[in-house]
C-alpha positions as CSV (number, residue, x, y, z in Angstrom):
1,M,128.0,28.0,81.1
2,K,125.5,25.5,78.6
3,R,122.9,27.1,81.3
4,F,124.4,30.4,80.9
5,I,123.6,30.2,76.7
6,I,120.5,29.0,76.8
7,I,119.2,31.6,79.1
8,L,121.1,34.4,77.3
9,K,119.6,32.8,73.8
10,F,116.3,33.2,75.5
11,F,116.5,36.8,76.4
12,F,117.6,38.2,73.2
13,K,114.2,36.0,71.6
14,L,112.7,38.1,74.8
15,I,114.1,41.3,73.9
16,F,113.1,40.9,70.2
17,K,110.8,39.8,69.6
18,I,108.1,38.2,72.1
19,K,105.0,40.6,73.6
20,I,104.9,40.6,77.4
21,K,101.5,40.6,79.2
22,N,100.8,41.1,82.5
23,E,97.3,40.0,82.7
24,I,96.4,36.3,83.0
25,E,93.3,35.0,82.7
26,K,92.1,31.7,84.2
27,K,91.5,28.7,82.5
28,K,90.2,25.4,83.1
29,I,92.6,23.7,80.9
30,I,96.2,24.5,79.4
31,V,97.4,23.0,76.6
32,F,101.1,22.1,77.0
33,D,103.2,22.6,73.8
34,C,101.5,23.8,70.5
35,V,103.1,21.3,68.4
36,N,100.8,18.7,67.2
37,S,98.2,20.0,68.6
38,Y,95.6,20.4,66.1
39,H,93.4,17.5,66.8
40,L,93.5,17.9,70.2
41,I,92.4,21.4,70.4
42,S,90.4,20.2,68.0
43,I,88.2,18.8,70.7
44,L,88.4,21.4,73.0
45,E,85.7,24.2,73.6
46,A,87.0,27.4,72.0
47,K,87.7,29.6,75.1
48,D,88.2,26.8,77.3
49,Y,91.9,26.1,77.0
50,F,95.4,28.6,77.7
51,L,98.1,27.5,74.6
52,L,101.2,27.0,76.2
53,S,104.0,27.3,73.6
54,S,107.1,25.8,75.5
55,R,109.4,25.4,72.5
56,L,111.9,28.6,72.4
57,N,111.3,29.1,69.0
58,R,107.8,29.2,69.2
59,I,106.9,31.3,72.1
60,N,105.5,34.6,71.6
61,T,104.5,36.0,74.2
62,I,105.4,36.0,78.2
63,F,103.5,36.3,81.1
64,L,104.9,38.3,84.1
65,D,103.4,39.6,86.8
66,K,104.9,39.9,90.5
67,D,104.2,36.8,91.6
68,I,105.8,34.8,88.7
69,I,109.0,36.9,88.7
70,T,109.2,36.0,92.7
71,Y,109.1,32.8,92.2
72,I,111.4,32.4,89.3
73,I,113.8,34.6,91.1
74,K,113.0,32.5,94.6
75,N,113.9,29.2,92.7
76,F,116.2,30.3,90.6
77,F,119.1,27.7,91.4
78,K,116.5,25.3,92.1
79,R,115.5,24.6,88.5
80,N,115.6,26.0,84.7
81,L,114.4,29.5,84.2
82,K,111.6,27.5,81.9
83,I,111.0,25.3,84.1
84,N,110.2,27.6,87.0
85,Y,108.8,30.2,84.6
86,F,106.3,27.4,83.7
87,I,105.4,26.3,87.6
88,S,104.6,29.9,88.5
89,L,102.4,30.3,85.2
90,I,100.6,27.2,86.2
91,Q,99.7,28.6,89.4
92,K,98.4,31.5,88.1
93,I,96.5,30.0,85.9
94,D,94.7,27.7,87.6
95,P,93.4,24.9,85.7
96,N,91.8,22.1,86.5
97,V,94.0,19.6,83.7
98,V,97.1,20.3,82.0
99,I,97.1,18.2,79.0
100,T,99.4,17.1,76.1
101,N,99.8,15.3,73.1
102,I,103.8,15.3,73.2
103,D,104.0,12.3,75.7
104,N,108.0,12.5,75.3
105,S,108.2,15.3,76.3
106,V,110.9,15.5,79.7
107,E,109.9,19.3,80.5
108,F,106.2,18.3,80.8
109,S,106.9,15.0,82.9
110,I,109.1,17.2,85.2
111,L,106.1,19.5,85.8
112,S,103.9,16.3,86.0
113,K,106.0,15.1,88.5
114,H,106.1,18.3,91.0
115,F,102.5,19.0,90.2
116,F,102.0,15.6,91.3
117,E,98.8,15.0,93.0
118,K,97.8,19.1,93.4
119,K,97.0,19.3,89.6
120,K,95.5,17.1,87.6
121,F,98.2,16.0,84.4
122,L,97.5,14.0,80.9
123,S,99.8,12.8,78.4
124,I,98.5,11.6,75.7
125,Q,100.4,9.1,73.0
126,F,101.2,10.3,70.0
127,G,103.8,7.8,68.3
128,T,105.3,4.5,69.1
129,R,107.6,5.0,71.0
130,G,111.4,3.7,69.8
131,D,113.0,7.0,71.5
132,I,111.7,5.4,74.9
133,F,113.1,1.6,73.6
134,R,116.3,3.1,72.8
135,N,116.5,5.8,75.9
136,S,117.5,8.3,73.6
137,G,119.2,11.4,75.2
138,E,119.4,9.2,78.4
139,N,115.8,10.7,79.3
140,N,114.3,7.5,80.5
141,H,114.8,8.7,84.3
142,L,113.5,11.7,83.4
143,L,109.8,10.5,82.1
144,F,107.2,10.6,84.7
145,F,103.4,10.6,83.9
146,S,100.8,11.0,86.7
147,N,98.3,10.2,84.1
148,L,98.5,8.7,80.6
149,I,96.7,7.7,77.6
150,C,98.4,4.9,75.4
151,F,97.9,3.2,72.2
152,G,97.7,-0.5,73.3
153,E,98.7,-2.9,75.5
154,F,102.1,-3.0,74.0
155,D,103.0,0.5,75.3
156,I,102.5,-0.4,78.8
157,E,104.3,-3.2,78.1
158,L,107.4,-1.3,77.2
159,L,106.8,1.7,79.9
160,K,107.1,-0.8,82.5
161,K,109.9,-2.8,81.2
162,K,112.5,0.7,80.5
163,K,111.3,1.4,84.5
164,V,109.5,4.5,83.4
165,I,107.2,5.5,85.9
166,V,103.5,5.9,85.5
167,K,100.9,6.6,87.8
168,K,97.8,5.9,85.7
169,Y,97.1,3.8,82.2
170,F,94.5,4.1,80.1
171,L,93.9,2.1,77.1
172,G,93.2,4.9,74.9
173,G,94.2,4.3,71.0
174,S,95.1,7.1,69.1
175,L,93.2,10.4,69.5
176,K,94.8,11.5,65.2
177,N,93.3,8.4,64.1
178,S,89.8,9.0,66.4
179,Y,89.7,12.3,64.8
180,Y,89.4,10.9,61.5
181,Q,86.9,8.4,62.1
182,N,85.0,10.7,63.7
183,K,85.2,13.3,61.3
184,F,84.0,10.8,58.7
185,K,81.0,8.9,60.6
186,G,78.6,7.3,58.6
187,N,81.1,7.8,55.3
188,D,82.9,4.7,55.3
189,K,84.2,4.1,52.3
190,L,84.3,0.7,50.7
191,K,87.6,-1.6,50.6
192,K,88.3,-0.5,47.0
193,I,92.1,-1.5,47.2
194,D,93.5,-5.0,47.6
195,I,97.1,-3.9,48.9
196,C,98.3,-0.6,50.0
197,F,102.3,0.2,50.7
198,M,102.6,2.8,53.7
199,G,106.0,4.2,53.4
200,K,107.8,5.9,56.2
201,Q,110.7,8.6,55.3
202,M,112.9,7.9,52.5
203,S,116.4,8.9,52.2
204,T,120.4,8.0,51.2
205,E,122.0,10.8,52.7
206,N,120.8,10.3,56.0
207,K,122.7,7.2,57.0
208,K,119.6,6.6,60.3
209,L,117.3,6.7,57.4
210,E,119.1,4.4,54.9
211,K,118.3,1.1,56.6
212,I,114.3,2.4,56.4
213,F,115.3,3.3,52.9
214,L,116.6,-0.4,52.0
215,N,113.8,-2.4,53.3
216,Q,111.2,-0.4,51.6
217,K,113.0,-0.4,48.6
218,K,112.8,-4.3,49.0
219,I,109.4,-4.5,49.9
220,L,108.2,-2.3,47.2
221,E,110.3,-4.9,45.0
222,F,108.5,-7.7,46.1
223,L,104.8,-6.1,46.2
224,I,105.5,-5.0,42.4
225,K,106.3,-8.2,41.5
226,F,103.5,-9.9,43.2
227,V,100.8,-7.3,42.0
228,E,101.4,-7.9,38.4
229,N,101.1,-11.5,39.2
230,K,97.9,-11.6,40.6
231,K,96.7,-8.2,38.9
232,L,95.6,-6.5,41.9
233,N,94.6,-3.2,42.7
234,F,97.8,-1.8,44.4
235,L,98.3,2.0,46.1
236,I,101.7,3.0,47.6
237,Q,101.2,5.8,50.1
238,S,104.1,8.2,51.1
239,K,104.6,10.4,54.1
240,Q,106.0,13.1,52.1
241,I,105.0,16.1,50.1
242,K,105.8,15.1,46.7
243,N,109.7,15.5,46.6
244,N,111.8,14.9,43.3
245,F,114.2,11.9,45.2
246,E,110.6,9.7,46.4
247,E,108.8,10.7,42.5
248,K,112.2,9.4,40.7
249,F,112.8,6.2,42.9
250,Y,109.2,5.0,42.2
251,K,109.4,6.1,38.5
252,K,112.2,3.6,38.5
253,L,110.7,1.0,40.4
254,I,107.4,1.0,38.7
255,G,108.4,1.9,34.7
256,R,105.4,1.7,33.1
257,K,103.2,-0.2,35.4
258,K,100.2,1.6,36.2
259,I,100.4,2.2,39.9
260,K,98.8,4.7,42.0
261,I,100.9,7.2,44.3
262,N,99.2,9.3,46.9
263,W,101.7,12.0,48.4
264,R,100.3,14.0,51.3
265,K,99.1,17.9,50.1
266,N,101.2,19.6,53.3
267,K,103.4,18.1,55.9
268,F,100.0,18.6,58.1
269,D,97.9,16.6,56.2
270,F,97.0,13.2,57.7
271,S,93.9,12.3,55.6
272,S,96.0,10.8,52.9
273,S,97.0,8.1,54.7
274,Y,93.7,7.2,57.1
275,D,92.1,7.6,53.4
276,A,94.5,4.7,52.2
277,I,94.3,2.4,55.7
278,N,91.0,2.8,55.2
279,T,90.0,1.5,51.8
280,S,92.4,-0.8,51.4
281,K,92.1,-4.6,52.2
282,I,95.6,-5.4,53.0
283,V,98.1,-2.9,54.4
284,I,102.2,-3.7,54.1
285,G,105.1,-1.5,54.9
286,P,107.9,-1.1,57.4
287,P,106.8,-1.0,61.3
288,S,104.9,2.7,62.1
289,T,101.9,4.0,63.7
290,I,99.8,3.7,61.3
291,L,100.3,0.2,60.4
292,R,99.1,0.0,63.9
293,E,96.1,2.1,63.3
294,A,95.3,0.1,60.4
295,L,94.1,-2.5,62.1
296,S,91.3,-0.7,63.6
297,H,90.3,-0.1,59.6
298,N,89.8,-4.0,59.6
299,A,92.9,-4.0,57.2
300,K,95.3,-7.1,57.4
301,V,98.3,-5.7,58.1
302,L,102.0,-6.7,57.1
303,C,104.9,-5.5,58.7
304,C,108.1,-6.3,57.4
305,E,111.6,-6.1,57.9
306,I,114.9,-7.5,55.9
307,S,116.9,-6.5,58.5
308,P,114.7,-6.3,62.0
309,E,115.0,-3.7,64.7
310,S,115.7,-4.8,67.9
311,E,112.9,-7.2,69.2
312,G,110.5,-5.8,71.6
313,I,110.6,-2.1,69.9
314,H,107.3,-2.4,68.4
315,P,104.6,-4.6,68.5
316,F,104.4,-6.7,65.5
317,D,105.4,-10.7,65.7
318,G,104.1,-14.4,64.0
319,F,100.9,-14.2,61.3
320,C,101.6,-10.2,61.0
321,Y,105.2,-10.0,60.5
322,L,107.9,-11.4,58.3
323,E,111.7,-10.6,58.7
324,N,114.7,-11.9,56.7
325,F,112.5,-12.8,54.5
326,N,112.8,-13.8,50.5
327,Y,110.0,-13.8,47.4
328,Q,109.5,-16.6,48.3
329,Q,108.2,-16.1,51.6
330,F,106.7,-13.1,51.2
331,E,104.4,-14.3,48.3
332,K,103.3,-17.5,50.4
333,R,102.4,-15.0,53.1
334,L,100.2,-12.7,50.6
335,N,98.5,-15.5,49.4
336,H,97.6,-16.9,53.3
337,F,96.5,-13.0,53.2
338,L,93.9,-13.2,50.3
339,D,92.6,-16.4,50.6
340,I,90.8,-15.8,54.3
341,N,88.5,-12.7,55.5
342,T,89.4,-10.5,58.3
343,E,87.5,-12.5,60.7
344,N,90.4,-15.0,60.3
345,Y,93.2,-12.9,60.4
346,Y,92.5,-11.6,63.5
347,K,91.8,-15.1,64.8
348,K,95.6,-16.2,63.5
349,L,97.3,-12.9,65.3
350,N,99.4,-14.3,68.5
351,R,98.0,-11.3,70.2
352,K,94.7,-9.6,71.3
353,L,93.7,-6.0,68.9
354,D,94.3,-4.5,72.4
355,Y,97.9,-5.1,72.3
356,Y,98.6,-3.6,69.1
357,M,96.2,-0.4,69.0
358,K,92.7,-0.4,71.2
359,K,89.9,0.7,69.3
360,E,88.4,3.4,71.2
361,N,86.9,7.0,70.4
362,T,89.9,8.8,72.0
363,S,88.2,12.3,71.6
364,L,85.5,10.8,73.4
365,L,88.0,9.5,76.1
366,I,89.5,12.7,76.6
367,K,86.8,14.5,77.2
368,K,85.5,12.5,80.0
369,L,88.8,12.6,81.8
370,I,89.3,16.0,81.6
371,S,86.0,17.1,82.9
372,K,85.8,18.8,86.4
373,E,83.6,15.8,87.6
374,N,85.6,13.2,86.6
375,Y,88.1,11.8,89.4
376,L,89.7,9.2,87.4
377,L,92.9,11.2,87.0
378,K,94.9,11.3,89.7
């Protein structure tokens, strides 16, 4: 019944909104899933790729010819309609490589497995994978990577522990971070901010976010007290567009103190966060991908959790991590940070930097891996 409803919804969308085309042009590259694909597309040649939208609410064109229809009918009871359509479309486009920035896509994994050793598939890690750690949706057994670009060694370790099949790994760092650094290359900014708080989503209505909110509230209370006593330059970087809830929360916490708050310009704006970590000496916040990326911007990073998550869900520990802490412990650690330079900070970490985030020009690595002449991909 569930499958029938999904098919029914799809055909309603097909009839009323979607264009039908029967001419299918061959392309060297297929970019799978248009969501969060901007940075990936920006490094590809303008006419060299086919953008394959994989989410029903974003599909606006369906490609159908005799071969695709025949394939779907023949395999109707083997796989769902979408997967059969994607397989037949990929065969018609006949790319050198199929690539995605949505590394936790189950559909991409199914396609990767089907085409393994027939077509090259490359996944690029988009975020720290707490969903794989928790096995959200119980999808881990469906994940399959023929080729995967990981942030760092931690992610390889996590996938192995969770027994996710990865045929080939590449340590490649973060594509978004690489895009930012390439765009502003030769224009490195001075470390004019002493301490930056890197926020995450804030809410008290959503029970899933309440724990994150309370953790950030405590960190900020301690930070405001610390920077006031030390008379330091302090920045709060929000993950959100300016909103009433967060603005009222900050105003209540800050009062009349002169503390700058940065907001995202829009939901697609990542540059404000990268500007913040690039210009800050110390970056503090709850566990996040941006904290890992900050290490490649020569920032001293401190990850804080009042109520810690399960061990192994993020890579922070030792000198760069505080859990179940009070103000005295927080103050002592930050004073230590202020007393040492970045080089000595790195020496005090339990792991080498590649464990947290590989410092790599990810854009160049991707271009190299997807080139026709490259035989590193499986």
